[in-house]
N, C-alpha and C positions, 0 to 999 in steps of 0.2 A: 270322823264326827264333825258336825257343823260347828262353826265358830263365827265370831263377829266379822273377821276378814272375808270369809267365804260369802256370808250374807251380803256384805257391802259390795262385793264383786258382782253378785247376781243382780242386785238392785241397780247398780250403776249402769248396767246395760240398758236400763229402761228409763230411769229418772235422771241419768247423766250426773251432773254435779249438784242437782237441785234436791239433795236429800242429806240427812245425817242420821246415823244410828247412835243412840246413847244407851249404854248398859245401865239399867236401873237396879238390877240385882243379878245374881248368877244365872246365865242363860236366858235372861229376860231383857228385851231391848225396846226402847221407844223409837218409832220411826217419825222423823221430821221430814215432810215431803210437800210438794205443791198441790195438796189436796185440802180444800177449805170448806168451812161452813159458810152459809150466806152472809153472816156478819163479818167474815174475814178471819175468824179464828181457825187455826189449823185442826184438821181431824185428829182425834186421839186414836192412833193405831199402834199396837204393840206386837212384837214377835217373840214367841217363846219356843226355844229349841229343846229337843229331847236329848238326854245323855245316852239313850239306848238305841235310838234309830234316827232316821232322817225326817221324821215327822215335824212339821213346823205349825205351831198354833198361831193364827193371826187373830187378834182379839182387840177389844176396846177397853179392857180392864174396868168395866163398869161405868165408864165416863159418859156413854151415850144416854143411859137412863138417868144419870145424875143431871145432865144438861136438860133433858126433857122435863124433869121434875120441876124446873124453875117456872115453867109455863103450863104444865099439863100433868095431872095426876092419874096414875093407873089405879083408880079406886073402884072400878066396877069389873064384873066378870066379862062384860062385853068388851071393854077396853083391853083387858088382858088377852082375850081371845083374838082380837085384832092383831096384837103384837105377836102372839104365837103363830098365827097364820102368815103374817108378814115374814117372819124368820124362816118358817118352813118352806114357803114359796121361793125364798132366796137361798135355800140350802145352808142356813146358818143355825147355830145351836145356842143354847142359853143355859147358864148355870150360875147360881149365886150372884145374879146381877150382871154377869159377864157375858157379852155376846162374842161368839168366836166361830172360826172355821178352821179346819185342819187341812193341810196340804203338804206337798213335797217340794223339793228344790225346783223341779221342772215346771211346776205350776204356781210358783210363789207370786210372780208379778200379777197374773190374771186374778189370783185370789185376793191380793191386796186391793186391786181395782174393784172387784166385786164387793169386798168388805166395805170399801168407801161408799158404795152405793147403798148398802144395807144401813150403814150409820146415817146417811142422809135421809133415808126413808123413815127410820126410827125417830130421828130428831124432828121430823115433820109430821108425826102422827096426828097432831092436833089439826093440821091443815087437811090431811088425808081423810080424817073422820068426818069433818064438817062439810067437806065437799061432796055433794050428791050428783054433780054433773061431771061426767068424764071430759077431760080436756081433749079437744079434737085436733090439736095442733099438728101432730104427726100425720093424722089422716088427711088433714087439709093440705099439707105439703105434698103428700103422695098424690092426692086427687089432682092438684094443680100440675104436677109434673107429668102424670100419665095422660092428661088431657091436653095441656098447653105446650109441654116440652117433649111430647112423644116423638116428634120429628127428629129430635137429636139422639134418639135411641138410648135412653137411660138404662143402666144396668144396676139392679138393686142388690143391696147387702153383699158387697164385694170384699174379699180379703186379699189384698195385694201381696202379702207375705205369707207363703204357704204354711209355714210352721208357727204362725202367730194368729191363732183363731180368734183371740180376743180383740184384735185390731180390725174393726169393721168400718167400711165406708158405706154410708147410707145409699148414695147414688154416685155412679161413675159415668161420665160422658167422655167418650173417646174422640180426640181431635187429631189433626194431622201433625200437630206439634207435640203437645203433651196432654194427658187426660186431665179432666176436671174432677176432683174428689169433693163431693158435696156432703156436708154434715148438717142435719137438722138438730138444733139445740134448744131444748126446753129444760131449764133448771141447771143447778150447779153440777149435779152428778154427770149429766150428759156433756156439759161444757168441759169438765175435767177429762172425760173419756176422749172427746174430740181433740183436745190439746195433746194428750199423750199419744194418740194415734198419729197425728200430723208430725210431731217431733220424731216419732219412731220411723215413719216413712222417710223423713228427711235424713235421718241418720243412716238409713240403708241406701241412700243415694237415688231414691226413686224420683223420676221427673214427673211433676204434677202441679196443678193449681189447686190450692186449698180454699174452698168456699164454704162459708158458714151461714146458715139461715137461722136466725134467732127467733124465738117466740117473742121476746122483748128484752133486748140487750140491757136496758136500763134497770131491769129487775135483778141482774147478776151483780154480785159484790164487785167492788172496784178492782180487787186483786185478780179476779177471774176475767174481768173485761180486758185487763192489761195483757194477761196471758193469751187470750184469744186474739187480741189485736196483733201481738207479736208473732203468733204462729200462723194465722190465716193470711192468704193473699187478698181475699175479698170477703166482706161481711155484708149481709142484708140485716138491717137492724130489727125488723119485725116481719110478720107475714105480709102485711100490706106493701112494704118496701119490696119484698121478694116478688109478689104478684105484679107489681107495677114495672119492675126493671129487669126481671130475670130473662125474659125472652130477648131483649136487646143485648144483654150481657152475653148470653149463649151465642147469639148470632155473630157477635164480634169475634168470639174465640173459636167457634166451631165451623164457620163458613170460610 
């Protein structure tokens, strides 16, 4: 049967020493980890283990909707429908105010990461609903790379560790020395994912240059900016900075 020590061992392989599990009641634990809201508050993520099998429920204990209610009311059928669609598209469930996912030991870490993204999306429903224009940041990064950096043979959506499907590098550029792993980052959820991926690759001893292209680094919370600064070897602060300097940067490292 699962217990606190086994959960800690599994999580430690990914979060290293940057986490803590606190048992709130029998078989129900709160996870303190380097996953944050834009204002710097830590995400509310809880783990519930079963006494009869190895199923782990990763949930928010109702905290996401409580946080959302401070600025946004789910007071119409349309708003409730948006929430239901958001959860369904992200393979999450909802019961009595609690958002959750079910997983097993093998997939615990990727489920925690996926849950963190769901929480971020739910807590930003107000922004998602009022925005009628799709943000083109990722498309713009891709367009620039395939047109202006094509000569450096970019490889898209690479997974350097075979058995870690959740650790994705947006673009890989192979050099004579060590490859460049480039991450396009828009928002806190992608920033967190990039940091976790970089740290995981470093732990595995992979040789690489970690490069981050931000949509706008100043819009990230201070805590997340520090984590990115610590993990990445090079950051472009926004798309304009990337377009202006990326070719020269690649030429210095790839030629």
